[in-house]
C-alpha positions as CSV (number, residue, x, y, z in Angstrom):
1,M,0.0,0.0,0.0
2,T,1.2,3.4,-0.9
3,T,0.2,6.4,1.1
4,E,1.1,10.1,0.3
5,T,2.1,12.1,3.4
6,D,3.1,15.7,4.2
7,G,5.3,14.8,7.1
8,S,2.4,14.6,9.5
9,V,2.7,10.8,10.1
10,L,2.4,10.1,13.8
11,D,4.8,7.2,14.0
12,P,5.5,5.4,17.2
13,A,8.9,7.1,17.7
14,T,7.3,10.5,17.6
15,L,4.4,9.6,19.7
16,D,6.6,8.0,22.4
17,Q,8.4,11.2,23.3
18,W,8.0,13.7,26.2
19,Y,7.3,17.3,24.9
20,C,7.8,20.6,26.7
21,I,4.6,22.4,25.9
22,Q,4.1,25.3,28.4
23,N,5.9,27.4,31.0
24,L,4.1,26.7,34.3
25,A,4.2,30.3,35.4
26,E,2.1,31.3,32.3
27,I,-0.8,29.0,32.7
28,P,-3.8,31.1,33.8
29,P,-6.3,29.8,36.4
30,S,-8.8,29.4,33.6
31,G,-6.4,27.1,31.7
32,L,-5.3,27.3,28.1
33,T,-5.3,25.4,24.8
34,T,-2.1,24.6,22.9
35,R,-1.1,22.4,20.0
36,L,1.0,19.3,19.7
37,L,1.5,17.0,16.7
38,G,-1.7,18.3,15.1
39,Q,-3.8,17.8,18.2
40,D,-5.4,20.3,20.5
41,I,-4.2,19.9,24.1
42,F,-6.2,21.6,26.9
43,I,-4.3,22.4,30.1
44,T,-6.4,23.1,33.2
45,G,-5.1,25.8,35.6
46,G,-5.0,26.0,39.4
47,E,-3.2,23.7,41.8
48,A,-3.9,20.3,40.0
49,L,-2.5,20.6,36.4
50,V,-4.1,18.3,34.0
51,A,-3.6,18.0,30.2
52,R,-6.2,16.5,28.0
53,C,-6.3,15.5,24.3
54,G,-10.0,15.3,23.6
55,D,-11.5,13.0,26.3
56,R,-8.1,11.5,27.1
57,E,-6.1,12.6,30.1
58,L,-2.4,12.7,29.2
59,P,0.6,11.7,31.4
60,V,2.5,14.8,32.6
61,R,5.8,15.8,34.1
62,L,6.7,19.0,35.7
63,R,10.5,19.7,34.9
64,Y,12.6,22.9,34.7
65,G,9.6,25.1,35.2
66,Y,7.6,23.6,32.3
67,L,4.8,21.2,31.7
68,W,5.8,18.1,29.7
69,V,3.3,15.7,28.2
70,T,3.3,12.7,25.9
71,L,0.7,11.3,23.5
72,G,2.3,7.9,23.5
73,A,4.1,5.6,26.1
74,P,7.7,6.5,26.4
75,N,10.1,4.1,27.9
76,T,12.3,7.0,29.2
77,D,11.7,10.0,31.4
78,V,12.1,13.8,30.5
79,P,15.8,14.4,29.7
80,H,17.9,14.8,32.8
81,I,19.9,18.0,33.1
82,S,22.1,17.8,36.1
83,E,23.1,21.5,35.9
84,A,19.6,22.4,36.6
85,D,20.1,21.1,40.2
86,E,23.1,23.3,41.0
87,P,22.1,26.0,43.4
88,D,24.5,28.7,42.2
89,R,23.2,28.6,38.6
90,R,20.8,31.2,37.2
91,Y,17.6,29.7,35.8
92,V,16.6,31.8,32.9
93,P,13.4,30.8,30.9
94,C,13.5,32.9,27.6
95,G,9.8,32.8,26.6
96,A,8.3,30.8,23.7
97,V,8.9,31.6,20.0
98,K,6.5,30.4,17.4
99,V,8.4,29.4,14.1
100,K,6.9,28.6,10.8
101,S,9.2,25.7,10.3
102,S,9.4,22.0,11.2
103,A,10.6,21.1,14.7
104,P,13.6,19.1,13.2
105,R,14.6,22.1,11.1
106,V,14.8,24.1,14.3
107,I,16.9,21.5,16.0
108,E,19.2,21.3,13.1
109,N,19.6,25.1,13.0
110,F,20.6,25.1,16.7
111,L,23.4,22.6,15.8
112,D,24.8,24.7,12.9
113,M,27.9,26.7,13.6
114,A,28.5,27.6,9.9
115,H,25.8,30.4,10.1
116,F,27.3,32.2,13.1
117,P,29.4,34.8,11.0
118,F,26.6,35.5,8.6
119,V,23.4,35.4,10.7
120,H,24.7,36.4,14.2
121,T,27.4,38.8,12.8
122,D,29.6,40.5,15.5
123,I,27.9,38.4,18.2
124,L,28.5,34.7,17.7
125,G,30.8,35.1,14.7
126,S,32.4,37.4,12.3
127,E,32.8,37.3,8.6
128,A,36.5,37.7,8.8
129,H,36.6,34.3,10.6
130,P,33.9,32.1,9.0
131,E,35.7,28.6,9.1
132,V,34.1,25.8,11.2
133,E,37.0,23.8,12.6
134,K,36.8,20.0,12.4
135,Y,34.9,18.5,15.4
136,K,33.7,15.0,16.5
137,C,30.1,13.8,16.3
138,E,28.7,10.5,17.3
139,I,25.5,8.6,18.1
140,R,26.0,7.3,21.6
141,R,24.2,4.1,21.6
142,D,24.5,3.5,25.4
143,V,22.3,6.6,26.1
144,D,20.6,6.9,22.7
145,E,21.7,10.5,22.2
146,V,23.6,12.4,19.6
147,W,26.8,14.3,20.8
148,A,29.0,16.8,19.0
149,T,32.3,17.5,20.9
150,D,35.5,19.5,20.3
151,C,33.5,22.3,18.7
152,V,35.4,25.6,18.7
153,F,34.5,29.0,17.5
154,T,35.9,32.6,18.0
155,Q,33.0,34.7,19.0
156,P,32.9,38.5,19.4
157,Q,30.3,38.2,22.2
158,A,29.8,34.6,23.2
159,A,27.5,35.5,26.1
160,K,25.9,38.6,27.8
161,S,28.6,38.3,30.5
162,A,31.5,38.3,28.0
163,S,33.5,41.4,27.9
164,G,35.2,40.8,24.5
165,A,35.9,38.2,21.9
166,I,36.7,34.7,23.2
167,R,37.6,31.3,21.7
168,T,34.5,29.4,22.7
169,D,34.2,25.7,23.2
170,Y,30.9,24.0,22.5
171,I,29.4,20.6,23.2
172,Y,26.0,19.8,21.6
173,R,23.9,17.0,23.1
174,I,20.6,16.0,21.3
175,T,18.7,14.1,24.0
176,T,15.5,13.4,22.0
177,P,14.4,14.2,18.5
178,F,12.9,17.5,19.7
179,T,15.3,18.4,22.6
180,V,18.8,19.7,22.4
181,L,21.4,21.1,24.9
182,L,24.4,23.3,24.4
183,Y,27.3,23.3,26.8
184,K,29.5,26.2,26.1
185,T,32.5,28.1,27.6
186,C,31.5,30.2,30.6
187,P,33.1,33.6,30.7
188,M,32.7,33.6,34.6
189,S,34.4,30.2,35.2
190,E,37.3,28.2,33.8
191,T,36.1,24.9,35.0
192,R,32.4,24.8,34.4
193,W,30.0,25.3,31.4
194,D,27.1,27.5,30.7
195,V,24.1,25.5,29.5
196,I,21.5,26.5,26.9
197,C,18.5,24.2,26.3
198,L,16.1,24.2,23.4
199,F,12.8,22.4,24.0
200,V,10.9,22.2,20.7
201,Q,7.1,21.7,20.6
202,P,6.0,20.4,17.1
203,M,2.6,21.9,16.6
204,E,2.1,20.9,13.0
205,P,4.5,19.4,10.5
206,G,5.7,22.9,9.4
207,L,4.9,24.8,12.6
208,C,6.5,24.7,16.1
209,R,7.1,26.6,19.2
210,A,10.6,26.8,20.7
211,H,11.2,27.1,24.4
212,P,14.8,28.2,25.2
213,V,15.9,27.9,28.7
214,M,19.4,28.7,30.2
215,F,21.2,27.5,33.3
216,L,24.0,30.1,33.6
217,L,26.8,31.1,36.0
218,D,26.3,35.0,35.8
219,E,26.1,37.0,39.0
220,T,26.0,40.4,37.3
221,S,23.6,40.5,34.3
222,T,19.9,41.2,34.9
223,D,17.3,38.6,33.9
224,A,15.9,41.1,31.3
225,D,19.4,41.4,29.7
226,L,20.0,37.7,29.6
227,I,16.6,37.0,28.1
228,G,17.0,39.9,25.6
229,F,20.4,38.7,24.5
230,Q,19.1,35.2,23.8
231,Q,16.0,36.4,22.1
232,V,18.0,38.6,19.7
233,I,19.9,35.4,18.7
234,F,16.7,33.4,18.2
235,L,14.9,36.0,16.4
236,Q,17.8,36.2,13.9
237,D,17.5,32.5,13.4
238,R,13.8,32.6,12.9
239,I,14.2,34.8,9.9
240,I,16.3,32.2,8.3
241,L,14.2,29.2,9.3
242,E,11.0,30.6,7.9
243,N,12.6,31.3,4.6
244,Q,14.4,27.8,4.4
245,R,13.0,25.4,1.8
246,P,11.8,22.8,2.0
247,R,10.2,23.7,5.3
248,L,10.3,20.0,6.4
249,L,13.7,18.4,7.1
250,P,14.9,16.1,4.3
251,L,16.1,12.9,5.6
252,E,18.0,11.9,2.4
253,P,21.3,13.8,2.4
254,R,21.6,13.9,-1.4
255,F,18.9,16.5,-1.5
256,E,21.0,19.1,0.4
257,T,24.8,19.0,-0.1
258,P,26.4,18.5,3.2
259,T,30.0,19.8,4.1
260,R,32.4,18.9,6.9
261,A,30.7,21.5,9.1
262,D,27.4,19.6,8.9
263,A,28.6,16.5,10.7
264,S,26.1,17.0,13.6
265,S,23.3,17.5,11.1
266,I,24.1,14.4,9.2
267,A,24.3,12.4,12.5
268,Y,20.9,13.8,13.6
269,R,19.2,12.9,10.3
270,R,20.7,9.4,10.4
271,W,19.4,9.0,14.0
272,L,16.0,10.1,13.0
273,K,15.8,7.6,10.1
274,E,17.1,4.8,12.4
275,K,14.3,5.6,14.9
276,G,11.7,5.9,12.1
277,C,10.8,9.4,13.6
278,V,9.5,11.1,10.5
279,Y,7.1,13.8,11.8
280,G,8.2,17.1,10.3
281,T,10.5,15.5,7.8
282,T,10.5,14.5,4.1
283,L,12.4,12.0,2.1
284,G,12.8,14.4,-0.9
285,P,13.1,18.0,-1.9
286,A,9.4,18.7,-1.9
287,D,7.1,19.0,1.1
288,T,5.5,15.6,0.2
289,F,7.0,12.1,0.0
290,T,5.7,8.5,-0.4
291,V,5.7,5.8,2.4
292,T,5.3,2.3,1.3
293,A,3.7,0.0,3.9
294,A,4.0,-3.7,3.8
């Protein structure tokens, strides 16, 4: 049997994930409705938070100041972020940004260092130094995560707390198909990392909300300055993402020419294919593809 799909297939790998869908502090007493994987999710307000999809009450988790839900039956919990438990870190939720792009595209963009000099000019990169140095990337089978290590980039202003250009070390950790963490050089400490998380809520195949959250070592900047700095970065990314075609993420690398700098993207796409996680993806250059079922 051949079925035409637009990337909206609710495969088991997609269903069996935990999704960050709402900042707990922003749920009104009257509740609210949001969207996840093409379904309306109603969240009740008040002391007992309940999430429903139609008549079904969904499993929930409260982590990192957010409500997480699943439409399936995950065999793992919400990703563990040990830095979130360190008492001297600043917890900085940076709001929610709606993006007219697929969730996997947003994850892939977060991994991409090559665009720093051209999209985040004079902040995360400069056009005078555009090269992405060789780094390592692997699928870690023991934890079922994708890691990119030994990433280095010279950045004019790597963080709000940075006073000048620094050579910044990065580690990327993709914990689920829709959740990615960045560990980066902390200007305030030589032995610890700043942590920036991106929790992506796929609303429709080509529409999502991104929830950036930071766990920082910064005793001087105000919350408003930290949030403003991160939002400037992400809004610059949104312009690129919403003009990128195809809007869905192609899983076949031959449709987009990869370079050495794209090692993390290649590993991420391979990982998605292995899992059979196809929501928000396409097998070809168009926004539709063909799935053949036995």
